[in-house]
N, C-alpha and C positions, 0 to 999 in steps of 0.2 A: 502492500499499500505506501504511496507517494507520501516524504513530509509533506504536511499543509507549510510547514515554513519556509521549506527551501524553493526560493526565488527563482530555480537554473530552470530553463525549459527542459523538459527530459531528453529531447534529441542533443542538446548540449553536451548534457551529463555523459550521453552515452557516446559521444564521440568524442569528449573527454578523457573517458574511460579507456578507448579503444585507442585513442592516440597514445596513452600510456601502456599499455599493453604492448603497442606495437611497438613503442622505440623502447621499451625493455627485451621484446625479441629478436627485434635487430642488434642491439647491445651485447646478449646473449651470443648471438651467431657471430660478431665479429672478435668477441671474447675468445668464443672456442677455436674459431681458425686458427688467431696467433698462437694460440698454445698448441694446436697440432702441428701450427712453422716450426715452435721451439724445440717440440718432445719426439713429432713423427720421425721416424726413419724408414729406410727400404726394408725389408725382410732379409735382403743378403745383397752381398757387393757384388752384382753381376751387370753387365753393358743393362741389359734391358729393363732392369729396375730402377739401377740409374739412371735412366732416361726417362721414362715412365715417371721419378719420383721430380726429376728437373721439371719435366713436361705438369704435372700439378700445380707449380708456382702462377700457373696459366690462370685456371677456377679458381683456386684457393685466394689471389688478390683481387680476381674479376669480382667475386663473391663478397671480398671485404670492402670492395669500391663499393659494390652497391649497396653493402650493409651502411658504410657510414655516408653515402649519397640520400638514405632513404632518411636515417636521422637527422640528417639538416634539414630534409624537408617536412619529415614531423617538429622538429624542434624551431625551425628558423622558416615559418613558411612561405613569408614574403622575400626571403633573399630572390633574386633574380636568378631563372632557370642555370643561364650559363654559368652564372657565379657558383652555385652549387654544385655543378659537374665540374670546376675546376679545383675547387676547395677540396672535393671528395679525392680527386686524382694526386692532387698535391699530397695530402696526406696520406694516402697507399703507399706515393713514393718514400716518402719520409719515415715510416713502418719500415718497407724496403731495403732501406740503408740500414735503417737501425737494428735489424735482424741480421745485417750480413755483418755491421760490425760485433754485434754481439757472437759473433760464430769463432771470434778470436780466442773469447773465453772457453766455449767448447769442444772437449776430445773430439777426436776423428770429424771434425768439421772443418773447414774452412772458409771466408768468404768468397764469394765468387761475382763478379763484375756479369757475368752472362745470367747469374740466376737474377738479377738485380735487373736485367733488361728482358727477364721474362715476365717479372713482376708488372713494369710499366707495359708490357704487352697487354698480358692480362686485364690489368685495371685500363687501358686503355679501350682493348675492345667490348668490356661489359659496358663501358661508359658511352662505348657508340650503340651499341646495341639498345641501351636505357634512351639516349638521347633520340633514336626512331622509334619508341616503341612506349606508349604514355604508361602502360600498366606498370613496366619496369622501372623506369624510370619516377613513379611516385605521383604521376598527375602533370605533370610537364615536360614537352618535347621542344629543346632547344631546336631541333630540327623539323619540320615542319612540311615542307615541301615531299614530294613521293621521289623525283628525282634523288633529292637529300636523304631522304631515308634509305632508298635504294644502294646510294654512295655507303652511307654509314655504314650496312650491313656488310656491303663486301671486302671496307678497309678491315672490318672486323674479322672479318673470316682468314684474310690476307694474312694479319696480325698472327692469329692463332696458329695458322698454316704455318707461318715463320720460326713462329716458337720450337712447332713439333717436328721441324725438319732432322731436328738429332735424333729423334725417336724414331722416325720415318727410315733414318740412314741406319737404325741399328738394326730395325726388324726385315731391311733387306739383305744385310750380312748376316741375320741368322739365317734367314730363307736360302740362300745360296750356301750356307756352313750346310744347313741340311741335305740340298740337291748333292753334293759333293761326296755323300758319303757311300761307300764305307772309307774314305780318304778323307783321314784328318787334316790334313796340309798336303798340297801338293808342292808347295815352293816355284811356282810358276808364274809369280806375280801376279796374281790375281787382285784386282779393287779389292774385293773383301780379304784376302787374306793379310794385305796390307795391314788392316785394323786387326787382326787376330796374333799376328807374329813379331815378337821383337827381339829386336838382338841387343845383349847387355852385355856389362863388362867392358866395354872399348870393342868390341864385335862390331862387323860387318857382313850381314846379308845381302848378294848382288843378284837375284833371279835371271834364270836365265843364260844362264853361263857355264860350260861343259867343260871337263878336260881334254886334252886333244887324246888321249892314249883310247878314252872310252870307245867301244865297239861299233860300227854304225848302226849295228841291229837292237842296242841300247838305246831306247825311245822315250824313256820315263824324263819327265823334267828335272833338271838340274838348278841348283843353287850354291853359289860359291860362297862358302862361307868362311870369314877369314877372323881367324881365336887370337883375339892379343894377349899377350904376357900379362898375368893378373892372375888371383884366385878364384875366381869363377866366370870366366870367359862363355859366352852360350847363343841358346837361343831358348825362348820362352814363346810356347802356342799358349795363347790366353784364351779359356773358355772354348779347347774342342766341343764337337758335340760331344754333350756329355751323356748320351744312353749308349753302354756297350755291351750291354747286355745280349743274349744270342748268339754273340762273336767268342772267338777263342787265342785269337794271338793277336799280337800287336805288331808289326813289321815296320822297320825303320831302315831304309836305305840310305849309304852313305859311301862316297869315293872317293879313296885316299891314292895321290900322287905320290906318298912318302916314302921311303925307304924302307922303313922300320913300323911295325903296331904303334897306334894312336890310343891311347886309353882315354875311355870319355864315361859321364856317367847320364843316366837317366833318372829323370824324378817326375813320379804321376803322384798327383792329390785329387782329395775330394772336397766336397763343399763342407764337409765336417773337419776338416784337416785343424788340429790346435797348434799347429807351428812347429812341433814338437818333431826331430828326423826320425825318429820309431813311429810315426801316425802318420807315415807315408811310405810310398812305392820307391825305393832307391837300388841301382843296380849299376854294376862298372860292366862299361861295353868295352871289348878291343876292336877298334878299326885297322885292320889288316890292310896292305896294300892292295889295290885294285876295287873291286865293287864289291859291298858287304850290303847283304839283306839280312840283317839282324831282328831274330825271330822272339819275340818275348810271351811266354802265357799267360793268359788274362787271370787264369788261377792264381797265379805269383802276386797278381794285381790284387787281388780281390782279397788275400792272406796276408799280406804286407803289414797293414799296420797292429800294433801289439795288442792290443786291448779291443777291439773290432775287426771287422770288417770291412774292407773297401765298399764304398757305394758306387755301384756300379753302374748305376742308374742319374750318378750325378757329381760326375768326373768333371775337375773345373781347370785343373792344368799340365802340361807337360811340355819339363825343363830338361834339353840336352848343354851338356855343360864339362869342360876340360877343368881341372882341379892343380891350382897353382903352375901353371905353364909358366915355364923360365924362359919363353922365347914362342914368340908369335908362329902360329899352325895354319895350313890352309886346307878344308878340306870343302868336297861337294856332295849336299845335302838333296836327297831327293825325298818320294814322298813318303809320309808317315798313315797308314791304313793299317784298317782291321780288316781279318779273317776269319 
């Protein structure tokens, strides 16, 4: 029953209650988004999850910017729409700068200008949509013409597409990696392999170079691997195709022009690797002069960790390296494949 002493019209009272509730809801949304930004992390450090998490800056800051915009429209309804849009954008950018600076204090995280650019892209993209659609912008649309609204939507989509180009590239790499199976690395200079193969310890990998003495009928691709003198010169196949179940052998092809055998080491680890040497597969390889097809049973890899079994569905890395080389050496490495 209405209070006879309350002179506020019922409609105004309901509107005031709605505004307070709406302001609280948008405030809670903004706070939740910021909390996720500070505390959220990827389930595993892989190319895909890192790229997906990085792309998440776009919708995260887009929603944050819309939340700020709606709060401005609720608390300052007389502010001109263009001023409200710019205020929301600048608040989002300032928040992005602050979150990147705070990462100096967070372990295992570091500030990134690219992430800040994604923050700006998300804020701008969502504001452009809000500028064209009254329901998103809180009832006011700075862009009023049909052509202007279309241009705003196209620009918003373009910003999101550019921000998502890294994830698209990673998906393309993983798709090519899948199609190459059972070859884990061909060392043929493929565009996608350049994203997965790294030379370390000062070593240099040059695809498409063959030693002169290889028989003409040897048609497998080869890459020259120049191992520098040092403790661990070698190459890393980062994130090879992860599921090795259903295969029995890992075969590594290495061609040597040396006059004497060369000792190398191969290491394989999975997603659960705890960085202990005993928690991965390590084996010494003897590379004889000429063509070597070095065969490793996958059962030996599966049984290698000392307190568990290797997860053969989640292999994360292969490293082939020399140990404490006193002088530079050169070999030619060919396909690494499963059989």
